[in-house]
Structures are given as structure tokens and as C-alpha cells.
C-alpha positions as CSV (number, residue, x, y, z in Angstrom):
1,X,2.7,-14.2,12.3
2,X,5.6,-15.5,14.6
3,X,7.5,-12.6,16.4
4,X,11.0,-14.3,15.4
5,X,10.3,-13.9,11.9
6,X,11.6,-11.6,9.3
7,X,8.6,-10.6,8.1
8,X,8.5,-6.5,7.0
9,X,5.3,-4.1,6.7
10,X,5.9,-0.9,4.3
11,X,2.9,1.7,3.8
12,X,4.2,3.7,1.0
13,X,2.8,6.2,-1.8
14,X,2.5,4.6,-5.1
15,X,2.9,7.9,-7.2
16,X,0.9,9.5,-9.9
17,X,0.2,6.5,-12.1
18,X,3.3,5.4,-14.6
19,X,5.2,8.9,-14.0
20,X,7.8,7.4,-11.5
21,X,8.7,5.0,-14.5
22,X,8.5,7.9,-17.1
23,X,11.4,10.2,-15.3
24,X,8.8,12.8,-14.2
25,X,10.9,14.9,-12.1
26,X,8.3,15.5,-9.1
27,X,8.4,11.8,-8.4
28,X,12.8,12.3,-7.9
29,X,12.2,12.0,-3.9
30,X,10.1,9.1,-4.2
31,X,12.3,7.1,-7.0
32,X,15.3,7.9,-4.7
33,X,13.4,6.3,-1.9
34,X,12.3,3.5,-3.7
35,X,15.6,2.4,-5.0
36,X,17.3,3.0,-1.5
37,X,14.3,0.7,0.3
38,X,15.5,-2.6,-0.3
39,X,18.6,-1.8,1.2
40,X,17.1,-1.5,4.7
41,X,15.1,-5.0,4.8
42,X,16.1,-8.1,4.2
43,X,15.2,-10.0,0.9
44,X,11.7,-11.5,0.9
45,X,10.9,-14.5,-0.5
46,X,7.6,-13.1,-1.2
47,X,5.7,-9.5,-1.8
48,X,2.1,-9.4,-1.1
49,X,0.9,-6.0,-2.2
50,X,-2.4,-4.5,-0.5
51,X,-3.4,-2.2,-3.1
52,X,-5.3,0.7,-3.6
53,X,-7.0,-0.1,-7.1
54,X,-8.1,-3.1,-6.6
55,X,-11.8,-3.6,-4.6
56,X,-13.8,-6.6,-4.3
57,X,-17.2,-7.6,-2.4
58,X,-14.2,-10.1,-0.3
59,X,-11.1,-9.4,0.3
60,X,-9.8,-11.3,-3.2
61,X,-6.6,-12.6,-3.7
62,X,-4.4,-12.4,-7.5
63,X,-3.9,-16.2,-8.0
64,X,-2.1,-16.3,-11.5
65,X,1.1,-18.1,-11.3
66,X,2.1,-15.9,-14.5
67,X,0.0,-12.4,-13.8
68,X,-0.2,-9.8,-16.5
69,X,0.4,-6.3,-16.8
70,X,-3.4,-4.4,-16.1
71,X,-2.2,-0.9,-17.3
72,X,-4.9,0.7,-14.8
73,X,-4.4,4.6,-16.0
74,X,-5.1,6.3,-19.0
75,X,-4.0,9.1,-21.0
76,X,-0.4,8.5,-20.9
77,X,2.3,8.1,-23.7
78,X,2.8,5.0,-25.5
79,X,5.5,3.9,-23.5
80,X,3.3,3.6,-20.3
81,X,1.7,0.8,-21.9
82,X,4.8,-0.7,-22.3
83,X,6.1,-1.2,-18.6
84,X,6.4,-4.5,-17.6
85,X,7.3,-6.5,-14.8
86,X,7.4,-10.0,-15.3
87,X,7.7,-11.3,-11.8
88,X,6.1,-14.8,-11.2
89,X,3.0,-15.0,-8.8
90,X,2.7,-17.1,-5.8
91,X,-0.4,-19.6,-6.5
92,X,0.5,-21.3,-2.7
93,X,0.6,-18.3,-1.0
94,X,-2.2,-17.0,-2.3
95,X,-4.2,-20.3,-1.5
96,X,-2.4,-19.9,2.3
97,X,-3.6,-16.3,2.7
98,X,-6.9,-17.3,1.4
99,X,-7.1,-20.1,4.3
100,X,-5.9,-17.7,6.7
101,X,-8.3,-15.7,6.2
102,X,-11.3,-18.3,6.1
103,X,-9.7,-19.2,9.3
104,X,-10.4,-16.2,10.8
105,X,-14.2,-15.8,9.9
106,X,-13.1,-13.6,6.7
107,X,-14.8,-14.5,3.4
108,X,-11.9,-14.9,0.7
109,X,-11.8,-15.3,-2.9
110,X,-8.7,-16.1,-5.4
111,X,-9.0,-14.5,-8.7
112,X,-7.0,-16.5,-11.4
113,X,-7.4,-14.0,-14.4
114,X,-6.7,-10.4,-12.7
115,X,-3.1,-9.2,-13.7
116,X,-0.2,-6.7,-11.2
117,X,-1.8,-3.1,-11.3
118,X,0.0,0.0,-10.9
119,X,0.0,-0.1,-7.4
120,X,2.4,-3.2,-7.6
121,X,4.2,-3.1,-10.9
122,X,5.4,1.0,-10.6
123,X,7.3,0.6,-7.0
124,X,8.4,-2.9,-7.6
125,X,9.7,-2.0,-10.8
126,X,11.9,0.6,-8.5
127,X,12.8,-1.6,-5.8
128,X,13.3,-4.9,-7.0
129,X,13.8,-4.4,-11.0
130,X,14.8,-7.9,-11.6
131,X,11.4,-8.8,-10.8
132,X,13.1,-12.3,-9.5
133,X,10.9,-12.2,-6.2
134,X,7.1,-13.8,-6.3
135,X,4.3,-11.5,-5.9
136,X,0.7,-11.3,-5.5
137,X,-1.8,-8.9,-4.6
138,X,-4.9,-8.5,-2.1
139,X,-7.8,-6.5,-2.8
140,X,-9.5,-3.8,-0.4
141,X,-13.3,-4.7,0.2
142,X,-15.9,-2.7,-1.2
143,X,-17.7,-0.5,1.4
144,X,-14.5,0.6,2.7
145,X,-14.9,0.2,6.5
146,X,-12.0,1.2,8.6
147,X,-12.6,-1.5,11.1
148,X,-13.0,-4.2,8.1
149,X,-9.7,-3.3,6.9
150,X,-8.1,-3.2,10.2
151,X,-9.5,-6.5,11.0
152,X,-7.9,-7.7,7.7
153,X,-4.3,-7.1,9.0
154,X,-4.9,-8.7,12.3
155,X,-6.5,-11.8,10.6
156,X,-2.6,-12.2,8.3
157,X,-1.0,-12.5,11.9
158,X,-2.4,-15.9,10.8
159,X,0.2,-16.7,8.5
160,X,3.2,-19.0,8.8
161,X,5.3,-17.3,5.6
162,X,8.4,-16.2,8.0
163,X,10.1,-13.9,5.2
164,X,7.6,-12.0,3.6
165,X,7.4,-8.4,2.5
166,X,3.8,-6.9,3.3
167,X,3.1,-3.6,1.1
168,X,0.7,-1.1,1.4
169,X,0.4,0.5,-1.8
170,X,-1.6,3.7,-1.6
171,X,-0.9,7.7,-1.1
172,X,-1.3,9.5,2.0
173,X,-2.6,12.5,0.0
174,X,-4.9,11.8,-2.4
175,X,-7.3,14.8,-3.8
176,X,-7.0,14.4,-7.5
177,X,-8.2,17.5,-8.0
178,X,-5.8,19.3,-5.4
179,X,-2.5,17.5,-7.5
180,X,-3.4,18.7,-10.5
181,X,-5.0,22.5,-9.8
182,X,-3.8,23.1,-6.2
183,X,-2.9,26.2,-4.9
184,X,0.1,25.5,-2.7
185,X,-0.9,28.5,-0.2
186,X,-4.2,26.0,0.4
187,X,-2.8,22.6,0.4
188,X,0.2,22.9,2.2
189,X,-1.0,23.8,6.2
190,X,-4.4,21.3,5.6
191,X,-2.4,18.5,4.3
192,X,0.7,19.2,6.9
193,X,-2.3,19.1,9.3
194,X,-3.2,15.7,8.4
195,X,0.0,14.3,7.5
196,X,1.2,15.3,11.1
197,X,-1.6,13.5,12.8
198,X,-1.1,10.1,10.4
199,X,2.8,10.4,11.5
200,X,2.1,10.6,15.2
201,X,-0.7,8.0,15.1
202,X,1.5,5.5,13.5
203,X,4.5,6.2,15.3
204,X,3.4,7.3,19.1
205,X,3.8,4.6,21.6
206,X,0.3,4.7,22.4
207,X,-1.5,1.3,23.4
208,X,-2.5,-0.8,20.4
209,X,-6.2,0.0,21.0
210,X,-6.1,3.7,20.7
211,X,-4.1,3.8,17.7
212,X,-6.8,1.5,16.3
213,X,-9.6,3.7,17.3
214,X,-8.1,6.7,15.7
215,X,-7.7,5.0,12.2
216,X,-11.3,3.9,12.7
217,X,-12.2,7.3,13.4
218,X,-9.6,9.0,10.7
219,X,-12.5,11.1,9.4
220,X,-12.1,13.2,12.4
221,X,-8.3,14.1,11.6
222,X,-7.7,17.7,10.7
223,X,-9.0,18.1,7.1
224,X,-9.4,14.3,6.7
225,X,-11.8,14.4,3.5
226,X,-10.0,17.0,2.0
227,X,-6.9,15.0,1.8
228,X,-8.8,11.7,1.2
229,X,-12.2,12.8,-0.7
230,X,-12.2,8.8,-1.0
231,X,-10.3,6.8,1.2
232,X,-9.1,3.8,-1.0
233,X,-5.6,5.1,-1.2
234,X,-5.6,5.4,3.1
235,X,-7.0,1.7,3.7
236,X,-3.8,-0.3,2.7
237,X,-2.3,1.6,5.8
238,X,-5.2,0.2,8.0
239,X,-4.3,-3.3,7.1
240,X,-0.9,-2.6,7.5
241,X,-1.1,-1.2,11.0
242,X,-3.5,-4.0,11.8
243,X,-1.0,-6.5,10.9
244,X,1.7,-4.8,12.6
245,X,-0.4,-4.3,16.0
246,X,2.6,-1.9,17.3
247,X,3.9,1.7,16.2
248,X,5.9,2.1,13.0
249,X,8.5,4.2,12.1
250,X,8.5,7.0,9.5
251,X,10.8,6.1,6.2
252,X,9.6,8.9,3.9
253,X,8.5,12.4,4.7
254,X,8.6,14.6,1.4
255,X,7.2,15.6,-1.8
256,X,5.6,13.7,-4.6
257,X,3.7,15.8,-7.5
258,X,4.8,19.1,-4.9
259,X,2.6,17.7,-2.1
260,X,3.7,16.4,1.2
261,X,3.2,12.3,1.5
262,X,4.5,10.1,4.2
263,X,5.5,6.5,4.0
264,X,5.7,4.2,7.2
265,X,7.8,0.9,8.1
266,X,7.2,-2.0,11.0
């Protein structure tokens, strides 16, 4: 990406399914953060979301001009399945990103049928409720290789789009069992150790190669596999960090569902 453009990169925790939209009080800090975040950013011409809720054999882009809703959660009240986010897609940008990845030696695919999953439509309902900015999604790659997702971020630097908001939509704590059956005395010290490591890794003024080495070897971080028994909600961060190639700043360090989580801006 050109250094003079207005592209911004954000990684954040998207919340527990539809709960932020349904008024769950344990999401209030996140709701406040999401609604205020656009005021800290240039208004984008398009939004690209790297979603923790989509894995494919090769990186895949949502190519529909009018994406439907994909309610990729279950067990919630009926209103959770009436949430809508009628933003247009961006087929031209999907094609551009696909070509950019292919030019970097990464096979890519465009899916013209899939809809917006909740990793997109929940945060964007809070951030840009008018749904008047074209949006699309990029999948993770099956196998969940940390290095592959950093490399995916590197490849995205070749984009020509000059006013793009790239969002890594995941969760910096994602132990589902602990969320709903947790003992704070056990979770808090373990999670604090991991979140502190993550914040230091992203914000420290260190050589980019050292940052990427830390992220590639994230399983060596304190309590890494307790915080992320499966890493799909962490890897959107790797894409963001690979794209940015520099230190980020912490823009959220608070609790969601009673558990500390972090968000970063580049």
C-alpha cells in the first residue's frame, strides 16, 4: 500500500454472537468503543473484513454485489435472526484483491454466494449503522498457519485502493468454555499474562521481523493455548500485523463478557 494513503487497519474483538446488538450489558464497553471508533478514522471508501468465522482452502473473497445475511450462530432469540446490514458488496475490489494476492503468488478465490457473517455485520452495525459504505470479507486459510496469515497481510500491501479500512474481526480471548463457566480467579491472571504479551508484541518499537517471529511463535506466549484453544480468532491479527509492518497502538483494553480483551489500530 502507498505510504501516503489513508488506509487504516484495526484488529478488534467482535463480541459474543449477536449479544452486542441485543443489548447485553457485559458488552457495554465494546459497544461504546465501536460506536466511537469511526470518529478516530478517516471515513473509508470501502471496508475489508478479515473474518474469524470463515475458513477456506485458499484465501477467499466475498464477491456478491448485495450480500445476504449469514447468521452463523445458534440458540439465540428470534430477533437475533432479524438483524440486517444492507451494505453493498464490492465486486470490483474483490477482483482487485484477488489479483493482488495472485500476483504475490497466493492462490485466491471469489465466492459470489456467501453472505456477511456476524464478524462483519455485528461490529459494522455499531460503527457505520447507515450501511452506506461498500464492504466485503476475506477468509482465513485452512490449516491456520500463523506465517501464512502474516504473508497474506504482506501481499495485501500491493493493493491500489487508497482509502480502505481493513478490519481484523476476531477476539483476543476466545476460550468458549471459560467465557460461560469461568472462575475469574483462574481466568484473570492467565488471560492478563497473554493480553500483556500481545499488547507488548504489537506496540513495542522493535524490528518488524522480531514482531513477526513472536506472532509466528504465538503458542509460546504465556497461557496461549488456554486463551486460544483454537487460533481462528487470533489470526485476523496476524493478517493486520503483516499488512501494517509497523507497531500498532492499543485502542481498547477492557472487558467483554467479563473477560479482558484488546484492540489495536495501525
